[in-house]
C-alpha positions, 0 to 999 in steps of 0.5 A, spaced: 055 894 716 059 895 721 060 888 723 062 887 716 067 892 716 070 889 722 069 882 720 073 884 713 079 887 718 079 881 722 080 877 716 086 881 714 089 881 721 088 873 722 092 872 715 097 877 716 099 873 723 097 866 720 099 863 714 093 859 713 086 858 716 084 851 714 076 850 714 074 843 714 066 842 714 064 849 712 058 846 709 055 844 715 055 851 718 047 853 718 047 859 715 040 861 718 036 860 724 037 860 731 044 857 733 049 856 739 056 855 737 060 851 742 068 852 741 074 850 745 078 856 748 085 856 747 087 862 744 083 868 748 080 873 744 083 870 737 079 864 738 073 869 737 076 873 731 077 866 728 070 864 729 067 871 726 072 870 720 069 862 719 062 863 720 059 867 714 053 870 718 053 875 724 055 872 731 053 875 738 059 873 742 059 872 750 065 874 754 068 875 761 065 882 764 071 884 766 074 885 759 069 891 759 073 895 764 077 897 758 073 903 755 075 901 748 073 894 749 067 896 752 065 900 746 067 894 741 062 890 746 057 894 744 058 894 737 059 887 736 053 885 741 058 882 746 054 879 752 058 880 758 058 874 763 060 875 770 065 868 772 065 866 779 072 866 779 072 874 777 066 875 782 070 871 788 076 876 787 072 882 787 068 880 793 074 878 798 070 871 801 063 874 801 058 869 797 057 870 790 051 872 787 048 866 784 043 870 779 049 875 777 048 872 769 040 872 769 040 878 764 046 875 760 041 869 759 035 873 758 039 877 752 042 871 749 035 867 749 032 874 746 037 873 740 036 866 739 028 868 739 030 872 733 034 867 729 041 869 732 047 866 732 051 866 739 058 864 740 059 860 747 066 857 750 063 852 754 070 851 758 069 857 761 076 860 760 082 860 755 087 855 757 094 852 754 092 845 756 092 839 750 085 837 749 078 839 752 077 842 759 071 840 763 065 843 760 060 848 764 053 847 763 051 854 761 050 852 754 046 846 755 041 850 760 040 855 755 039 851 749 034 847 753 030 853 756 030 856 749 026 850 746 022 848 752 020 855 756 021 860 750 019 856 744 025 857 740 024 852 734 029 850 729 035 851 734 041 848 733 048 847 737 054 847 732 061 844 735 067 848 732 074 846 734 080 850 733 086 847 732 093 851 732 099 849 729 103 854 734 098 859 737 103 864 738 108 863 732 107 867 726 106 864 719 103 857 722 097 854 720 090 854 724 085 849 723 077 850 724 074 843 724 066 844 724 062 838 727 056 835 727 050 839 729 045 837 735 038 839 733 034 841 739 027 840 736 029 832 736 033 832 742 029 828 747 025 831 753 027 825 757 034 826 757 036 833 759 042 831 763 045 827 757 045 834 753 052 836 756 055 830 755 053 829 747 056 836 746 062 835 749 063 828 745 062 832 739 066 838 741 072 833 742 071 829 736 073 836 732 078 839 737 
């Protein structure tokens, strides 16, 4: 109920700022079953809002943990089931040269796996940061590791990875157009065990095709 209301408000806000959000390939979006949504990341929080508007099912999101330092954002995180991730760059700043805890996101991984096990949809930005560069930045391996662990260790069946590319005419200018391009899903049930290292490359290839 609350998610639906916030999604409705999000749609109003987005269409107030942008003249149009054009979705290409909407029919490819899985409406049920476990789903990892892999999205390029060029417009900070706005990217998440657009995906929430475009994908017609409840989505859990991942976001950098430092955002929850704001009490209002922390409340929104709880309402929207946002999974906070502790980035290496943020942790390094806090620790002032001390080694970063490699197990810092174990809880976040476990929560995400639990969501997938309950047939949930989770939004992930594999680039690991919002940026202003043209095209896709090098991808982190976290999404691929999650997908393989969900299938191989947690026995999550029917898991799909959905590439989704957001293309802005001019992200900071009102009355411009946003394109949301839906790519071809990766079916984890049929991904070969002999090629786990190829999954990040295949995901990057399909993301580049729509970004």
